[in-house]
N, C-alpha and C positions, 0 to 999 in steps of 0.2 A: 340593671346595672351595668352589669358587666360590658354590654355592649355599647353601652352611652359610655363607656368610659374605653373603649376601644381596645378591649381584652376579648381575644378569641383563642381558641383552642392551641393555635401556632405560638401565641404568646404564653400561654397556660405550659405548653410543652417546653419550650426555650427556658422559661424561668426553673421549671424542675429541674432540668439538665445543668443548668447553671451552679444552681444552689446545693445541688447532689454533689457536684466536685467540690464547692466551696466548703461545705461542711464535713469533706470529709477527712480535715484537720481537727476538728473539733467543733465545739458550740461557738457560735455568733451571737452577738447582741442583735436588737433588731436594727438599730442604727448602721451595724457592718453588714447587714443582711441585705439592707435597702441602697447601702454604698455599693456591693457585688453587684447587684441585678442594675443600677445605673452604670456601672461602668462597662458593665456587658451588652450596653444600650436597650436596658429593657426599662421604660420609665416607669417611675413611683410616684408623679405628682395626682397631687388632689388626694382621692381615695384609690388611685390604682393600686396604691403599694397595701393597702388594709386587704383589698379583693383581693391581691394575688397570694398574702399571706395566708387567709381564712381557703382559697379553694386550694392551696397545697398542702394544707393541713387535712383537708377531707379527703385529699386525694392519698393521704398516707405518706407524704414525699418528707413532711416536715413536723416536728413537734416542738413543744417545749422543754427545754432542758435545764440545767440547774444554775440558778440564780448568780451572777456574778456581782459579788457586793448585793446591791440592793437593784440591782438591773437584769430584767428577766432575758435569756437568749433562747435560740433555736437550736435544733441538732437536728440531724436524718434520722426520722422514723425508724427504720430498719437498725438503728445502733440502740437503740433503747427499749422496741418492743420486736419480740421474735415474729417472724412473719413466718406462718406454715399451718398444718394443718388440714383439716377439712372445714371447707365453709359451711356453715348451717343454712339448713334451706330457708326458702322466702317465710314457710308459715313460723319455724323455728326460732326466726330473728325477729318476728313481730311477736312471738311469746315473749321472746326474754324483753324485748324492749318495755312491753305492760306491762311485766312482771317486776320489773327494776324499777319503772319508774311509780306506779301504785305503792312499792315497796319503800320507796324514799319521800314520796308527796304525798301519799293516801290520808286523811280519804279525798280522795280526787274522785274525775268524772271521764267519761270518754272523750267529750269534748276539751277537758282539760290536756288530757294526752293529744288530741290532733293539735291543741295550740303549742304543747311545749315541743311535740316532736317537729312538725312541720306536716306529719302524714293528712290525707285525708281523713273526712269524717267516716269515711266508710272502710278505711284501713284501719283506722283507730278502733273502731267499733270490731273487726273484723281481730284485731290484736286482743282485746281485752276478752273476748269469746274464748280465743287460745288459752288464755291464763286464768281465767275463772276458775278453774281447778285447784289452784295455789293461791286464791285470793278469797277474801272475807267482802262480801256486801252488804250495805247497809241501806234501806231506802229512807230517803227523807224528801216529803213530799212527794211530786211525781219524779222524781231523780234518784238514780244508784249511785252510791259512792263506793268505790273499792279501795280496799287496803288491806295490810299483811295479816295473817291470821294472829299471830302475836301481837300486834297493837292492839287488834279489837279484845284479842281476850285480855290483856291489861287494863283496858278503858272499863270492860264488865265486871274484871274483878277488882279494882278500885272503887266504882259504883255499888257492889255487893259488901265489902267490906265495913268493918264497924266504924263508925263515926264517921261515915264519908260525908261530904257536903258537895253539893252541886255545885257548877264553875259558877252559876250566878249566885248561889246563895253565898259562895267565896267572896264574890265580887264586892256583895254590899257591905259599906261603912268600911273597906279596905284601905288600911293607912299606909303601907308601904309596896305600892304597884310595881310589877317589872317592867322597867326600862330598858328598851335595846336601842343600841345604835346598830343600824343594818345598813350595809353599803346597798348602793344605786341599784346594782342588779342581783338583787339576793334573790335566791330561790323561794324565799317564803312570799315575795311579792310577786315575780313576774313568772312562777311555775304554773300559773293557773290561768285558765281563760277567763273563768268570772270571779271577779276579788270582791264584790261586795261582801261578804262575810267578816273581809278584815279591812276594807276603805271604803267609805261613804264615796258613793257615785260622784257628788258634787267636790269633792278632794282629790277624786284622780288625777284632774288636770293639772292640781299643783305638784302631785308628783313624778307624772310622766305617762308614757314620752315623750317628749319635747318634738319640736320640729327637727331636732340634728339626731333623733332615735336614741338621746340619753335618758336616763331616769336619775330622780334627785335622791341621795338617800334619804330612808324613811326611818321613822321613828317610831317604834310600837311602845304600847303599855296596855297590860296583860292581852298581849297576843293581837291587838288591833293597831293599826296605822294611825297614828292620832298628829303627825305632824312630820316635820323633814329636819336634817341639822346638816352642817358643814364646818370644817375645821381648816384653820388658818395656820400652819407652823410658822413658828418667831424661832429666835434663837433661845432653846432652852425650855421652850415655852409652845403650847399648842392653845389657840383659842377658839372654843367650841360654840356654835353659836345653833338654837335650837328654837326653831318658830312651832309654835302650836295650833294648827289647824282650830278656828272658830266653828262653834256650832256642833252637832251630832258628829261621833267620829266610828260609827260601826252599825251592825243591822240590829245589834243584843243594844237592850234598853239599862239593861244592867253596866253596861260599857261606855254610858253617855251621861257621867258625872255633870254637874251645874257645870258650867267653864268655868267660874274662879277657882271651885276645888279640884277641877281638873288639872290647871295650871300650876296650883300648887304642888298638888300631887306628881305631875311632870317633873317641877322642880327637885322635889326630892329624889327621886328616881333616875332623872338627868345625872345629877351629881355622883350616884354611885355608877351611873355606864360612864361618865367621863373621868371617874378615876381608875375604871378598869382601862378605860382606852389610853391614857396617861401612863399605867404602869407598862402597859403592853409596848407604849413607844419609848419605855424611860425616860419622862418630860413632865414636867408640871403641867397642870392642864387648868385652864380659866373657863367657865361654861355660863353662859347666858340663855336665859329662857325666855321667849317673849311670843306673844300671840299674833296671828297672823293679819 
């Protein structure tokens, strides 16, 4: 992609020098950063601007700074992050990556780590092997899932506690489902290679990614992606449109109520989620729930 956009090491180096000087006086918005690059003769046309900013962030030249009102800014990496100390070895870096990913995303697999991190599957397996002493492992069928010890202990404690009800039993006859509106790039959805436990394969195309690489914002009902949502802001009000997928919505049959019942359940849960969204924005919200 970089070669196709005409971006070379020389262009990246020039952009790094230009921005390091421009940001010395403080954070700049994206529009201001783009203006600085253009003024220096570095084109940001098409996707070049996005590629430049991403690469410079990966090189630890720039980093997100404080917001200016509602607008995101960029600042010099070294002005926010103290650079120094001893660099960890490659094995230690792999171990930390696997440990932090599994602690934050577990239960997850080696394949999930490879997908999320961009590592080869071989390196992902090596990373998990290095982190295994600090992780718990659970076998499901022919797959091993890894997670934080404390998380597993909490699950086991709940399962053994008095009055415990399994998640399947808890969902049967449930009248107040937990409905959440997630952003398009939420880790709950895109943080895993295999999403069939939370999203039916026939619905994946409806969520994305599309040809532009973007994901539609998903709606979850009791932990399963059951639709998508969008919002349009008007003066003093936000209109929320929820589209519920037709047909099954997950691998668990207990998360597949009849279509009419699911639509009714989604409507009640979506109202509560929309109210929370409106409270966050400080605006009134109108919500519409419909079938795909």
